C-alpha positions, 0 to 999 in steps of 0.5 A: 242287769247282774248284780255286782256282789262284795263279800267282807270276810274273816275267811273261815269255814263258813266264810270259805262256804260264802265265796262258794255259794256266791260263785255257784250262783249265776244271779250274781257277779262276785267282784272282789272280797275284802279282808278282814279279822275275827276267825283269823288274823287278817293276812291269814284270811286274805291267804285263805280267800286267794287260795280257795278261789284259785281252787274253785276255779276263779282266779279273777276274783280280786282280794283286798286287804282291810283293817287289820283291827277294831276301830277302838283297838290297836291290835287283834289276837284270834280268841282260842274259840275261834280257833277251836271252831274253825281250826288254827288256819280258818279253813278247818286246818286242812291244807291247800296250796297257797295262790301265787296271786297277791292281794290287790294294792288298792285297800279294801276301805277305797275298793268299797267306795270306788265300787259304790261310785261305779255300780251304785244300786246294782251293788250288795256288799255282804259283811260276814265279820266284824263291820269295820271296814264299811264304817270306815268306808262310811266315814270317808264317803258318807254319801255312799250310804245313800249311792249303794244297793243294799248291805246284807250283813251276817251278824247280831241276834234280836229274837234270839241270844247271843253266842258270845254271852247272853246278848251278844253275837261273835261278829257284832263283839269284835266292833260294836262301835263299827256296827253301831255306826253301820246301823245308825247311818242310815244305809240300806241294812239287812241284818242276817243273825243268829235268829235265822243262821241257827235255823240252817244247818248242815250234816255230814250227809250233805259233806259226803255228797261233795266228797262223792264228787271226786274233785279237790274242791269237793274234797277240800270242801267235805274235810273242812265242813266235817271239822266245822261240824265236829266242833259244833258237836262240842260247843252246841251239841243240841243243834245236831249240825253246823250253822250256815251263817255267811253262806246265809247272807249271801243266800238272802243277797242273791235272793231276799225272799228266803227270809222273813224280815222285820223293818226296824231301825236299829242300834248296837250297845256300846256302853254298859252291862249290855254292850254288843247287843243289836236292839231296836233304836229307840230313838228312831222307833217312830220315824216313818222311814226304815233303813233296817231289816232284822231276818226273823224267820227263813225258809229252810228247805229251800235255803238248804236246796239252793245252798246244796245245789249251787255249791255241789255244782260248783264243786263238781266242775271245779279243776 
């Protein structure tokens, strides 16, 4: 049976590439996108997800509004660095037509719970922003931790430094309490963090292939990603390209053999000077049951080939 996929996105540049990867992967069916905050405000991210799925020729993909701020705050403002990396509109300041569709009336949290009840072990949930929506779903319906197929999250860092500070990764930093709740919940989760996503890089050479397709989708993907690469030239010039954070999480959801993962029960520090750190949970260190895995290595050539093949094929045939 085809795996059912939910993407939980704060739709910025790499989230848009994650949507493209999912839609270009015949092994999975993207049954919905749940919106969150982070790279952009919730409403902008939802707008982006609707517009991108239209542009890529998949208006059947439903979009649901999630929670607009973290579990411990009353509001959210986009950080200046997020606007610099992703553009003020989240998609490299590239202008694409708004969808004539509206988000669904059902909340993202309820949709996640309903999808688990419907599809069970065939459902893969991929959050690529803060973990606020999935934590809320687990609190509302704790039993789904045993019913869901798996969770593949983009976030965290175990063997490398963070990208917010020396220990904290950006998605985890938006809501450390929610991430900690997920990590300790017992849900089957794989952390695809900076350990591996900063090994998978895209350059102008690849985006030119999309531009050469001569399609609106190809031009959009090239323009948007070129903006992202240019931002990386300022923030991380040593890398020589942009990190494919969110697409790699989708890649692992489609094909877990792309990574080498360490079985480890984890937690997130929520107090003290290392708030936001993703680390092993000492209280469950000797528990023989490991409910989490942390990606520590990735087959870079194979992933990049899959990434380019799937997205280029999609962009070539999108109207």
